[in-house]
N, CA, C and O atoms as a CHARMM CRD file, in Angstrom:
* protein
*
  356
    1    1 UNK  N    -43.01400   0.45600  82.41400 PROA 1      0.00000
    2    1 UNK  CA   -41.96600   1.20300  81.74000 PROA 1      0.00000
    3    1 UNK  C    -41.23000   2.04200  82.78300 PROA 1      0.00000
    4    1 UNK  O    -41.85200   2.76000  83.56700 PROA 1      0.00000
    5    2 UNK  N    -39.95300   1.94700  82.78300 PROA 2      0.00000
    6    2 UNK  CA   -39.11800   2.66900  83.74200 PROA 2      0.00000
    7    2 UNK  C    -38.79800   4.05800  83.21400 PROA 2      0.00000
    8    2 UNK  O    -38.54000   4.23500  82.02300 PROA 2      0.00000
    9    3 UNK  N    -38.81500   5.03400  84.09800 PROA 3      0.00000
   10    3 UNK  CA   -38.48600   6.40700  83.73400 PROA 3      0.00000
   11    3 UNK  C    -36.99000   6.59000  83.92900 PROA 3      0.00000
   12    3 UNK  O    -36.54800   7.15900  84.92800 PROA 3      0.00000
   13    4 UNK  N    -36.21400   6.10300  82.96900 PROA 4      0.00000
   14    4 UNK  CA   -34.75500   6.15200  83.08600 PROA 4      0.00000
   15    4 UNK  C    -34.24000   7.42700  82.43900 PROA 4      0.00000
   16    4 UNK  O    -34.14000   7.51800  81.21600 PROA 4      0.00000
   17    5 UNK  N    -33.92300   8.38200  83.24700 PROA 5      0.00000
   18    5 UNK  CA   -33.35200   9.63900  82.76000 PROA 5      0.00000
   19    5 UNK  C    -31.85800   9.62300  83.02700 PROA 5      0.00000
   20    5 UNK  O    -31.41200   9.10400  84.05000 PROA 5      0.00000
   21    6 UNK  N    -31.09700  10.17900  82.12600 PROA 6      0.00000
   22    6 UNK  CA   -29.65100  10.20300  82.35800 PROA 6      0.00000
   23    6 UNK  C    -29.31400  11.06800  83.56600 PROA 6      0.00000
   24    6 UNK  O    -29.89700  12.13100  83.77900 PROA 6      0.00000
   25    7 UNK  N    -28.37900  10.59200  84.32900 PROA 7      0.00000
   26    7 UNK  CA   -27.94900  11.33200  85.51500 PROA 7      0.00000
   27    7 UNK  C    -26.94300  12.39600  85.10200 PROA 7      0.00000
   28    7 UNK  O    -26.01000  12.13000  84.34400 PROA 7      0.00000
   29    8 UNK  N    -27.14700  13.59600  85.60800 PROA 8      0.00000
   30    8 UNK  CA   -26.22400  14.68500  85.30600 PROA 8      0.00000
   31    8 UNK  C    -25.05000  14.70400  86.26800 PROA 8      0.00000
   32    8 UNK  O    -24.04800  15.37700  86.02600 PROA 8      0.00000
   33    9 UNK  N    -25.17600  13.97300  87.34300 PROA 9      0.00000
   34    9 UNK  CA   -24.09900  13.92200  88.31500 PROA 9      0.00000
   35    9 UNK  C    -24.12000  15.11300  89.24400 PROA 9      0.00000
   36    9 UNK  O    -24.61700  16.18300  88.89100 PROA 9      0.00000
   37   10 UNK  N    -23.58900  14.92800  90.41400 PROA 10     0.00000
   38   10 UNK  CA   -23.56400  16.00200  91.40700 PROA 10     0.00000
   39   10 UNK  C    -22.38800  16.92200  91.13200 PROA 10     0.00000
   40   10 UNK  O    -21.30300  16.47500  90.76100 PROA 10     0.00000
   41   11 UNK  N    -22.61700  18.19000  91.31800 PROA 11     0.00000
   42   11 UNK  CA   -21.55100  19.16800  91.16700 PROA 11     0.00000
   43   11 UNK  C    -20.97400  19.43300  92.55100 PROA 11     0.00000
   44   11 UNK  O    -21.44800  20.30200  93.28300 PROA 11     0.00000
   45   12 UNK  N    -19.95400  18.67500  92.89200 PROA 12     0.00000
   46   12 UNK  CA   -19.40600  18.79000  94.23600 PROA 12     0.00000
   47   12 UNK  C    -18.24800  19.77600  94.32300 PROA 12     0.00000
   48   12 UNK  O    -17.78000  20.07400  95.42200 PROA 12     0.00000
   49   13 UNK  N    -17.78400  20.28100  93.20700 PROA 13     0.00000
   50   13 UNK  CA   -16.67700  21.21700  93.20900 PROA 13     0.00000
   51   13 UNK  C    -17.18600  22.59800  93.61500 PROA 13     0.00000
   52   13 UNK  O    -17.77400  23.31100  92.80100 PROA 13     0.00000
   53   14 UNK  N    -16.96200  22.96900  94.86500 PROA 14     0.00000
   54   14 UNK  CA   -17.49000  24.23300  95.37900 PROA 14     0.00000
   55   14 UNK  C    -16.76700  25.44700  94.80500 PROA 14     0.00000
   56   14 UNK  O    -17.26800  26.56500  94.92100 PROA 14     0.00000
   57   15 UNK  N    -15.60800  25.25500  94.19200 PROA 15     0.00000
   58   15 UNK  CA   -14.89500  26.39400  93.62000 PROA 15     0.00000
   59   15 UNK  C    -15.46200  26.78700  92.25400 PROA 15     0.00000
   60   15 UNK  O    -15.16900  27.86700  91.74200 PROA 15     0.00000
   61   16 UNK  N    -16.26700  25.91300  91.67400 PROA 16     0.00000
   62   16 UNK  CA   -16.86000  26.20500  90.37200 PROA 16     0.00000
   63   16 UNK  C    -18.09900  27.06700  90.56700 PROA 16     0.00000
   64   16 UNK  O    -18.93500  26.78400  91.42400 PROA 16     0.00000
   65   17 UNK  N    -18.20900  28.11900  89.76500 PROA 17     0.00000
   66   17 UNK  CA   -19.35600  29.01600  89.85900 PROA 17     0.00000
   67   17 UNK  C    -20.58200  28.30100  89.32600 PROA 17     0.00000
   68   17 UNK  O    -20.51700  27.63200  88.29500 PROA 17     0.00000
   69   18 UNK  N    -21.69700  28.43900  90.02100 PROA 18     0.00000
   70   18 UNK  CA   -22.92500  27.78000  89.62400 PROA 18     0.00000
   71   18 UNK  C    -23.54800  28.49700  88.43800 PROA 18     0.00000
   72   18 UNK  O    -23.70500  29.71800  88.45400 PROA 18     0.00000
   73   19 UNK  N    -23.90100  27.74000  87.41500 PROA 19     0.00000
   74   19 UNK  CA   -24.52000  28.31000  86.22200 PROA 19     0.00000
   75   19 UNK  C    -26.02900  28.27200  86.38300 PROA 19     0.00000
   76   19 UNK  O    -26.58900  27.29100  86.87300 PROA 19     0.00000
   77   20 UNK  N    -26.67900  29.34300  85.96700 PROA 20     0.00000
   78   20 UNK  CA   -28.13600  29.39700  86.04100 PROA 20     0.00000
   79   20 UNK  C    -28.69200  29.85200  84.70600 PROA 20     0.00000
   80   20 UNK  O    -28.01500  30.51700  83.92200 PROA 20     0.00000
   81   21 UNK  N    -29.93100  29.48400  84.46600 PROA 21     0.00000
   82   21 UNK  CA   -30.64100  29.92500  83.27300 PROA 21     0.00000
   83   21 UNK  C    -31.77200  30.82800  83.70200 PROA 21     0.00000
   84   21 UNK  O    -32.34300  30.63800  84.77600 PROA 21     0.00000
   85   22 UNK  N    -32.10400  31.79900  82.88800 PROA 22     0.00000
   86   22 UNK  CA   -33.23200  32.67300  83.18400 PROA 22     0.00000
   87   22 UNK  C    -32.97500  33.67400  84.29000 PROA 22     0.00000
   88   22 UNK  O    -33.91500  34.25000  84.83700 PROA 22     0.00000
   89   23 UNK  N    -31.71900  33.88700  84.62500 PROA 23     0.00000
   90   23 UNK  CA   -31.38800  34.84800  85.67600 PROA 23     0.00000
   91   23 UNK  C    -31.66900  36.26200  85.18700 PROA 23     0.00000
   92   23 UNK  O    -31.61700  36.53600  83.98800 PROA 23     0.00000
   93   24 UNK  N    -31.96200  37.14000  86.10700 PROA 24     0.00000
   94   24 UNK  CA   -32.22900  38.53900  85.76700 PROA 24     0.00000
   95   24 UNK  C    -30.95600  39.17200  85.22300 PROA 24     0.00000
   96   24 UNK  O    -29.85100  38.89600  85.69100 PROA 24     0.00000
   97   25 UNK  N    -31.13800  40.01100  84.24200 PROA 25     0.00000
   98   25 UNK  CA   -30.01500  40.73800  83.65200 PROA 25     0.00000
   99   25 UNK  C    -30.18000  42.21900  83.93800 PROA 25     0.00000
  100   25 UNK  O    -31.26100  42.68700  84.29600 PROA 25     0.00000
  101   26 UNK  N    -29.08100  42.94700  83.77200 PROA 26     0.00000
  102   26 UNK  CA   -29.14400  44.39600  83.94200 PROA 26     0.00000
  103   26 UNK  C    -30.02400  45.01700  82.87100 PROA 26     0.00000
  104   26 UNK  O    -30.67700  46.03300  83.11300 PROA 26     0.00000
  105   27 UNK  N    -30.04700  44.41900  81.69900 PROA 27     0.00000
  106   27 UNK  CA   -30.82500  44.93400  80.58200 PROA 27     0.00000
  107   27 UNK  C    -32.11200  44.13600  80.44100 PROA 27     0.00000
  108   27 UNK  O    -32.16400  42.96400  80.81400 PROA 27     0.00000
  109   28 UNK  N    -33.13700  44.75900  79.91100 PROA 28     0.00000
  110   28 UNK  CA   -34.37400  44.04900  79.63300 PROA 28     0.00000
  111   28 UNK  C    -34.23200  43.16400  78.40000 PROA 28     0.00000
  112   28 UNK  O    -35.04300  42.26000  78.20000 PROA 28     0.00000
  113   29 UNK  N    -33.24100  43.40100  77.58800 PROA 29     0.00000
  114   29 UNK  CA   -33.03500  42.66100  76.35600 PROA 29     0.00000
  115   29 UNK  C    -31.97700  41.58300  76.58100 PROA 29     0.00000
  116   29 UNK  O    -30.79600  41.90500  76.70800 PROA 29     0.00000
  117   30 UNK  N    -32.37700  40.30400  76.63200 PROA 30     0.00000
  118   30 UNK  CA   -31.39900  39.25000  76.89000 PROA 30     0.00000
  119   30 UNK  C    -30.39500  39.07900  75.75500 PROA 30     0.00000
  120   30 UNK  O    -29.34300  38.47100  75.95200 PROA 30     0.00000
  121   31 UNK  N    -30.70000  39.60400  74.57500 PROA 31     0.00000
  122   31 UNK  CA   -29.76800  39.50200  73.45500 PROA 31     0.00000
  123   31 UNK  C    -28.68500  40.57000  73.52700 PROA 31     0.00000
  124   31 UNK  O    -27.67500  40.47200  72.83000 PROA 31     0.00000
  125   32 UNK  N    -28.87900  41.58500  74.35600 PROA 32     0.00000
  126   32 UNK  CA   -27.91400  42.67300  74.46300 PROA 32     0.00000
  127   32 UNK  C    -26.70500  42.20700  75.26200 PROA 32     0.00000
  128   32 UNK  O    -26.83900  41.68800  76.37000 PROA 32     0.00000
  129   33 UNK  N    -25.54400  42.39700  74.69200 PROA 33     0.00000
  130   33 UNK  CA   -24.30100  41.97300  75.32500 PROA 33     0.00000
  131   33 UNK  C    -23.27200  43.07100  75.10500 PROA 33     0.00000
  132   33 UNK  O    -23.27400  43.73000  74.06600 PROA 33     0.00000
  133   34 UNK  N    -22.40500  43.26600  76.07000 PROA 34     0.00000
  134   34 UNK  CA   -21.35800  44.26600  75.93900 PROA 34     0.00000
  135   34 UNK  C    -20.48500  43.91000  74.73100 PROA 34     0.00000
  136   34 UNK  O    -19.97500  42.79200  74.65600 PROA 34     0.00000
  137   35 UNK  N    -20.30400  44.83500  73.78800 PROA 35     0.00000
  138   35 UNK  CA   -19.49900  44.52400  72.60400 PROA 35     0.00000
  139   35 UNK  C    -18.10500  44.00000  72.92600 PROA 35     0.00000
  140   35 UNK  O    -17.55400  43.22300  72.14600 PROA 35     0.00000
  141   36 UNK  N    -17.52500  44.39800  74.03800 PROA 36     0.00000
  142   36 UNK  CA   -16.19200  43.90000  74.38400 PROA 36     0.00000
  143   36 UNK  C    -16.21200  42.41600  74.74200 PROA 36     0.00000
  144   36 UNK  O    -15.16300  41.77300  74.77400 PROA 36     0.00000
  145   37 UNK  N    -17.40200  41.86500  75.01400 PROA 37     0.00000
  146   37 UNK  CA   -17.53800  40.44500  75.33400 PROA 37     0.00000
  147   37 UNK  C    -17.85700  39.59700  74.10600 PROA 37     0.00000
  148   37 UNK  O    -17.94900  38.37400  74.21700 PROA 37     0.00000
  149   38 UNK  N    -18.02700  40.21300  72.94700 PROA 38     0.00000
  150   38 UNK  CA   -18.38300  39.46600  71.74500 PROA 38     0.00000
  151   38 UNK  C    -17.23000  38.57800  71.29400 PROA 38     0.00000
  152   38 UNK  O    -16.07200  38.99400  71.30600 PROA 38     0.00000
  153   39 UNK  N    -17.55300  37.37000  70.90100 PROA 39     0.00000
  154   39 UNK  CA   -16.54400  36.45700  70.37400 PROA 39     0.00000
  155   39 UNK  C    -16.05000  36.95300  69.01900 PROA 39     0.00000
  156   39 UNK  O    -14.86700  36.82000  68.70500 PROA 39     0.00000
  157   40 UNK  N    -16.94400  37.52200  68.21600 PROA 40     0.00000
  158   40 UNK  CA   -16.58800  37.99400  66.87100 PROA 40     0.00000
  159   40 UNK  C    -16.39500  39.50400  66.81900 PROA 40     0.00000
  160   40 UNK  O    -16.39700  40.08900  65.73600 PROA 40     0.00000
  161   41 UNK  N    -16.23000  40.13000  67.95700 PROA 41     0.00000
  162   41 UNK  CA   -16.12200  41.58600  68.01700 PROA 41     0.00000
  163   41 UNK  C    -14.93000  42.16800  67.29700 PROA 41     0.00000
  164   41 UNK  O    -14.94400  43.34100  66.92600 PROA 41     0.00000
  165   42 UNK  N    -13.88100  41.35800  67.08700 PROA 42     0.00000
  166   42 UNK  CA   -12.67900  41.84700  66.40400 PROA 42     0.00000
  167   42 UNK  C    -12.76800  41.72200  64.88900 PROA 42     0.00000
  168   42 UNK  O    -11.87400  42.18100  64.17700 PROA 42     0.00000
  169   43 UNK  N    -13.82800  41.10900  64.39200 PROA 43     0.00000
  170   43 UNK  CA   -14.00800  40.97600  62.94500 PROA 43     0.00000
  171   43 UNK  C    -14.45400  42.31300  62.36400 PROA 43     0.00000
  172   43 UNK  O    -14.98800  43.15300  63.08700 PROA 43     0.00000
  173   44 UNK  N    -14.24000  42.51800  61.06800 PROA 44     0.00000
  174   44 UNK  CA   -14.68900  43.77400  60.43900 PROA 44     0.00000
  175   44 UNK  C    -16.20200  43.93900  60.57100 PROA 44     0.00000
  176   44 UNK  O    -16.94700  42.96000  60.60800 PROA 44     0.00000
  177   45 UNK  N    -16.63900  45.19700  60.64000 PROA 45     0.00000
  178   45 UNK  CA   -18.07300  45.45000  60.76300 PROA 45     0.00000
  179   45 UNK  C    -18.81600  44.84100  59.58000 PROA 45     0.00000
  180   45 UNK  O    -18.25500  44.65500  58.50000 PROA 45     0.00000
  181   46 UNK  N    -20.07800  44.53800  59.80700 PROA 46     0.00000
  182   46 UNK  CA   -20.90800  43.93800  58.76800 PROA 46     0.00000
  183   46 UNK  C    -21.39700  45.01500  57.80000 PROA 46     0.00000
  184   46 UNK  O    -21.32400  46.20700  58.09800 PROA 46     0.00000
  185   47 UNK  N    -21.89000  44.58800  56.65100 PROA 47     0.00000
  186   47 UNK  CA   -22.43400  45.52900  55.66600 PROA 47     0.00000
  187   47 UNK  C    -23.61900  46.31100  56.23400 PROA 47     0.00000
  188   47 UNK  O    -23.70200  47.52000  56.01600 PROA 47     0.00000
  189   48 UNK  N    -24.54700  45.65700  56.96300 PROA 48     0.00000
  190   48 UNK  CA   -25.63800  46.43900  57.55600 PROA 48     0.00000
  191   48 UNK  C    -25.14600  47.46500  58.58300 PROA 48     0.00000
  192   48 UNK  O    -25.67800  48.57300  58.65500 PROA 48     0.00000
  193   49 UNK  N    -24.13000  47.10100  59.37900 PROA 49     0.00000
  194   49 UNK  CA   -23.56500  48.05700  60.33100 PROA 49     0.00000
  195   49 UNK  C    -22.97100  49.24600  59.58000 PROA 49     0.00000
  196   49 UNK  O    -23.18600  50.39800  59.95800 PROA 49     0.00000
  197   50 UNK  N    -22.22700  48.96100  58.52300 PROA 50     0.00000
  198   50 UNK  CA   -21.58400  50.02000  57.73300 PROA 50     0.00000
  199   50 UNK  C    -22.63400  50.97500  57.16400 PROA 50     0.00000
  200   50 UNK  O    -22.47900  52.19500  57.23300 PROA 50     0.00000
  201   51 UNK  N    -23.69000  50.41400  56.60800 PROA 51     0.00000
  202   51 UNK  CA   -24.74000  51.23000  56.00400 PROA 51     0.00000
  203   51 UNK  C    -25.43400  52.10800  57.04600 PROA 51     0.00000
  204   51 UNK  O    -25.63700  53.30300  56.82700 PROA 51     0.00000
  205   52 UNK  N    -25.79500  51.50500  58.17900 PROA 52     0.00000
  206   52 UNK  CA   -26.49800  52.26000  59.22000 PROA 52     0.00000
  207   52 UNK  C    -25.57600  53.30100  59.84300 PROA 52     0.00000
  208   52 UNK  O    -26.00300  54.41800  60.13600 PROA 52     0.00000
  209   53 UNK  N    -24.31900  52.93800  60.04400 PROA 53     0.00000
  210   53 UNK  CA   -23.34500  53.87200  60.61100 PROA 53     0.00000
  211   53 UNK  C    -23.13600  55.05600  59.66800 PROA 53     0.00000
  212   53 UNK  O    -23.00100  56.19300  60.12100 PROA 53     0.00000
  213   54 UNK  N    -23.10900  54.80100  58.37200 PROA 54     0.00000
  214   54 UNK  CA   -22.98200  55.87600  57.38400 PROA 54     0.00000
  215   54 UNK  C    -24.17300  56.82800  57.48400 PROA 54     0.00000
  216   54 UNK  O    -24.00500  58.04700  57.47200 PROA 54     0.00000
  217   55 UNK  N    -25.37300  56.26300  57.58200 PROA 55     0.00000
  218   55 UNK  CA   -26.58700  57.08300  57.70800 PROA 55     0.00000
  219   55 UNK  C    -26.54400  57.93500  58.97200 PROA 55     0.00000
  220   55 UNK  O    -26.80900  59.13600  58.93000 PROA 55     0.00000
  221   56 UNK  N    -26.20800  57.30400  60.09700 PROA 56     0.00000
  222   56 UNK  CA   -26.16700  58.02800  61.37200 PROA 56     0.00000
  223   56 UNK  C    -25.08600  59.10700  61.36900 PROA 56     0.00000
  224   56 UNK  O    -25.31500  60.22000  61.84200 PROA 56     0.00000
  225   57 UNK  N    -23.90800  58.77900  60.83400 PROA 57     0.00000
  226   57 UNK  CA   -22.80400  59.74600  60.81100 PROA 57     0.00000
  227   57 UNK  C    -23.17200  60.96000  59.95900 PROA 57     0.00000
  228   57 UNK  O    -22.87600  62.09400  60.33500 PROA 57     0.00000
  229   58 UNK  N    -23.80900  60.73000  58.82400 PROA 58     0.00000
  230   58 UNK  CA   -24.24400  61.85100  57.97000 PROA 58     0.00000
  231   58 UNK  C    -25.25600  62.71600  58.71200 PROA 58     0.00000
  232   58 UNK  O    -25.18800  63.94500  58.68300 PROA 58     0.00000
  233   59 UNK  N    -26.20000  62.04300  59.38100 PROA 59     0.00000
  234   59 UNK  CA   -27.22500  62.77400  60.13400 PROA 59     0.00000
  235   59 UNK  C    -26.61000  63.61300  61.24700 PROA 59     0.00000
  236   59 UNK  O    -27.06400  64.72300  61.52200 PROA 59     0.00000
  237   60 UNK  N    -25.56900  63.07300  61.88800 PROA 60     0.00000
  238   60 UNK  CA   -24.92000  63.76800  62.99700 PROA 60     0.00000
  239   60 UNK  C    -23.85000  64.74400  62.51500 PROA 60     0.00000
  240   60 UNK  O    -23.29800  65.50200  63.31200 PROA 60     0.00000
  241   61 UNK  N    -23.55400  64.73000  61.21200 PROA 61     0.00000
  242   61 UNK  CA   -22.52000  65.61000  60.67400 PROA 61     0.00000
  243   61 UNK  C    -21.12800  65.19300  61.08900 PROA 61     0.00000
  244   61 UNK  O    -20.25000  66.03600  61.26600 PROA 61     0.00000
  245   62 UNK  N    -20.92000  63.89600  61.24600 PROA 62     0.00000
  246   62 UNK  CA   -19.61900  63.37400  61.67400 PROA 62     0.00000
  247   62 UNK  C    -19.02200  62.46900  60.61300 PROA 62     0.00000
  248   62 UNK  O    -19.73100  61.92700  59.76500 PROA 62     0.00000
  249   63 UNK  N    -17.70600  62.31500  60.67500 PROA 63     0.00000
  250   63 UNK  CA   -17.01100  61.34200  59.84300 PROA 63     0.00000
  251   63 UNK  C    -16.46900  60.25800  60.75600 PROA 63     0.00000
  252   63 UNK  O    -15.84200  60.54400  61.77600 PROA 63     0.00000
  253   64 UNK  N    -16.71500  59.01200  60.38200 PROA 64     0.00000
  254   64 UNK  CA   -16.30900  57.85300  61.17900 PROA 64     0.00000
  255   64 UNK  C    -15.35400  57.00900  60.33100 PROA 64     0.00000
  256   64 UNK  O    -15.59300  56.84700  59.13400 PROA 64     0.00000
  257   65 UNK  N    -14.28300  56.46900  60.91400 PROA 65     0.00000
  258   65 UNK  CA   -13.38500  55.59500  60.14100 PROA 65     0.00000
  259   65 UNK  C    -14.15700  54.41300  59.54400 PROA 65     0.00000
  260   65 UNK  O    -15.08300  53.88700  60.16100 PROA 65     0.00000
  261   66 UNK  N    -13.76500  54.01000  58.34700 PROA 66     0.00000
  262   66 UNK  CA   -14.47000  52.93500  57.64600 PROA 66     0.00000
  263   66 UNK  C    -13.93800  51.54900  57.98800 PROA 66     0.00000
  264   66 UNK  O    -14.48300  50.54700  57.52300 PROA 66     0.00000
  265   67 UNK  N    -12.88000  51.47800  58.79500 PROA 67     0.00000
  266   67 UNK  CA   -12.26900  50.17700  59.08600 PROA 67     0.00000
  267   67 UNK  C    -12.54100  49.70300  60.51600 PROA 67     0.00000
  268   67 UNK  O    -11.67000  49.10200  61.14500 PROA 67     0.00000
  269   68 UNK  N    -13.72200  49.96500  61.02100 PROA 68     0.00000
  270   68 UNK  CA   -14.06600  49.58400  62.38700 PROA 68     0.00000
  271   68 UNK  C    -14.34800  48.08700  62.50400 PROA 68     0.00000
  272   68 UNK  O    -14.72000  47.43200  61.53000 PROA 68     0.00000
  273   69 UNK  N    -14.16500  47.56300  63.70600 PROA 69     0.00000
  274   69 UNK  CA   -14.56400  46.18900  63.99200 PROA 69     0.00000
  275   69 UNK  C    -16.05600  46.16800  64.30100 PROA 69     0.00000
  276   69 UNK  O    -16.68200  47.21900  64.44100 PROA 69     0.00000
  277   70 UNK  N    -16.61700  44.97600  64.40400 PROA 70     0.00000
  278   70 UNK  CA   -18.03400  44.85100  64.76200 PROA 70     0.00000
  279   70 UNK  C    -18.32000  45.53700  66.09500 PROA 70     0.00000
  280   70 UNK  O    -19.30900  46.25600  66.23500 PROA 70     0.00000
  281   71 UNK  N    -17.44500  45.30700  67.07100 PROA 71     0.00000
  282   71 UNK  CA   -17.64800  45.88700  68.40000 PROA 71     0.00000
  283   71 UNK  C    -17.54900  47.40800  68.35500 PROA 71     0.00000
  284   71 UNK  O    -18.37700  48.10200  68.94500 PROA 71     0.00000
  285   72 UNK  N    -16.54100  47.92900  67.66000 PROA 72     0.00000
  286   72 UNK  CA   -16.38500  49.38300  67.55500 PROA 72     0.00000
  287   72 UNK  C    -17.56800  50.00900  66.82600 PROA 72     0.00000
  288   72 UNK  O    -18.06100  51.06500  67.22300 PROA 72     0.00000
  289   73 UNK  N    -18.02000  49.35600  65.76000 PROA 73     0.00000
  290   73 UNK  CA   -19.16200  49.87100  65.00700 PROA 73     0.00000
  291   73 UNK  C    -20.40300  49.91100  65.88600 PROA 73     0.00000
  292   73 UNK  O    -21.16700  50.87600  65.84500 PROA 73     0.00000
  293   74 UNK  N    -20.60400  48.87200  66.67500 PROA 74     0.00000
  294   74 UNK  CA   -21.76300  48.83200  67.56600 PROA 74     0.00000
  295   74 UNK  C    -21.72100  49.97500  68.57700 PROA 74     0.00000
  296   74 UNK  O    -22.73800  50.61100  68.85100 PROA 74     0.00000
  297   75 UNK  N    -20.54000  50.22600  69.12300 PROA 75     0.00000
  298   75 UNK  CA   -20.39800  51.31600  70.09300 PROA 75     0.00000
  299   75 UNK  C    -20.65800  52.67400  69.43000 PROA 75     0.00000
  300   75 UNK  O    -21.30500  53.54100  70.01700 PROA 75     0.00000
  301   76 UNK  N    -20.15100  52.85200  68.20700 PROA 76     0.00000
  302   76 UNK  CA   -20.38700  54.10900  67.48200 PROA 76     0.00000
  303   76 UNK  C    -21.87000  54.26600  67.13900 PROA 76     0.00000
  304   76 UNK  O    -22.41500  55.36700  67.22100 PROA 76     0.00000
  305   77 UNK  N    -22.51500  53.17600  66.76000 PROA 77     0.00000
  306   77 UNK  CA   -23.94500  53.21900  66.45200 PROA 77     0.00000
  307   77 UNK  C    -24.72500  53.64700  67.68500 PROA 77     0.00000
  308   77 UNK  O    -25.59500  54.51400  67.60000 PROA 77     0.00000
  309   78 UNK  N    -24.42000  53.04700  68.82800 PROA 78     0.00000
  310   78 UNK  CA   -25.10400  53.43100  70.07300 PROA 78     0.00000
  311   78 UNK  C    -24.90800  54.91800  70.36300 PROA 78     0.00000
  312   78 UNK  O    -25.85700  55.62200  70.70700 PROA 78     0.00000
  313   79 UNK  N    -23.66600  55.38900  70.22100 PROA 79     0.00000
  314   79 UNK  CA   -23.35900  56.79100  70.50800 PROA 79     0.00000
  315   79 UNK  C    -24.10000  57.72400  69.55200 PROA 79     0.00000
  316   79 UNK  O    -24.68700  58.72200  69.97100 PROA 79     0.00000
  317   80 UNK  N    -24.06400  57.38700  68.26800 PROA 80     0.00000
  318   80 UNK  CA   -24.70400  58.24400  67.27100 PROA 80     0.00000
  319   80 UNK  C    -26.22600  58.18300  67.34500 PROA 80     0.00000
  320   80 UNK  O    -26.90000  59.16600  67.03700 PROA 80     0.00000
  321   81 UNK  N    -26.76900  57.04800  67.74900 PROA 81     0.00000
  322   81 UNK  CA   -28.21900  56.97800  67.94400 PROA 81     0.00000
  323   81 UNK  C    -28.64400  57.96800  69.02100 PROA 81     0.00000
  324   81 UNK  O    -29.65700  58.65300  68.87900 PROA 81     0.00000
  325   82 UNK  N    -27.87500  58.03900  70.08700 PROA 82     0.00000
  326   82 UNK  CA   -28.17700  59.00400  71.15300 PROA 82     0.00000
  327   82 UNK  C    -28.02000  60.43400  70.64900 PROA 82     0.00000
  328   82 UNK  O    -28.84700  61.30000  70.93600 PROA 82     0.00000
  329   83 UNK  N    -26.94900  60.67000  69.89300 PROA 83     0.00000
  330   83 UNK  CA   -26.67300  62.02000  69.39700 PROA 83     0.00000
  331   83 UNK  C    -27.73400  62.50500  68.40900 PROA 83     0.00000
  332   83 UNK  O    -28.00000  63.70400  68.32300 PROA 83     0.00000
  333   84 UNK  N    -28.33800  61.58200  67.66600 PROA 84     0.00000
  334   84 UNK  CA   -29.32000  61.96600  66.65300 PROA 84     0.00000
  335   84 UNK  C    -30.76200  61.79400  67.12500 PROA 84     0.00000
  336   84 UNK  O    -31.70500  62.08500  66.38900 PROA 84     0.00000
  337   85 UNK  N    -30.92300  61.32000  68.35200 PROA 85     0.00000
  338   85 UNK  CA   -32.27500  61.11700  68.87300 PROA 85     0.00000
  339   85 UNK  C    -32.94200  59.85100  68.37300 PROA 85     0.00000
  340   85 UNK  O    -34.15700  59.69800  68.50400 PROA 85     0.00000
  341   86 UNK  N    -32.16900  58.94600  67.80600 PROA 86     0.00000
  342   86 UNK  CA   -32.72000  57.68300  67.30800 PROA 86     0.00000
  343   86 UNK  C    -32.65000  56.56400  68.33500 PROA 86     0.00000
  344   86 UNK  O    -33.07800  55.44300  68.05800 PROA 86     0.00000
  345   87 UNK  N    -32.12100  56.85100  69.51000 PROA 87     0.00000
  346   87 UNK  CA   -32.01300  55.79700  70.51900 PROA 87     0.00000
  347   87 UNK  C    -33.39000  55.44600  71.05900 PROA 87     0.00000
  348   87 UNK  O    -34.30800  56.26600  71.04900 PROA 87     0.00000
  349   88 UNK  N    -33.51400  54.21400  71.52800 PROA 88     0.00000
  350   88 UNK  CA   -34.80700  53.72600  72.01300 PROA 88     0.00000
  351   88 UNK  C    -35.05300  54.08600  73.46700 PROA 88     0.00000
  352   88 UNK  O    -36.15200  53.87600  73.98000 PROA 88     0.00000
  353   89 UNK  N    -34.04700  54.62400  74.13300 PROA 89     0.00000
  354   89 UNK  CA   -34.19900  54.94900  75.56400 PROA 89     0.00000
  355   89 UNK  C    -34.89600  56.26400  75.77600 PROA 89     0.00000
  356   89 UNK  O    -35.10000  56.67800  76.91700 PROA 89     0.00000
């Protein structure tokens, strides 16, 4: 039986950046991504984001606009978690 594996071909284009898997990240959490890089970051915040943001804003004694995007809500959540002592850092 022959071990016939498909050839991926040589990447001879030196101008193309080499892609790697498992590379070290700045964060320990590989799921963490800058909200400005989110593909869906411009969509309205999710119901869970809205609920958690409401809880955090009340705890911090702040009022937050209700029409935030997913990315904006995430940034506000991070900020308010720090302000209320709920951050994991």
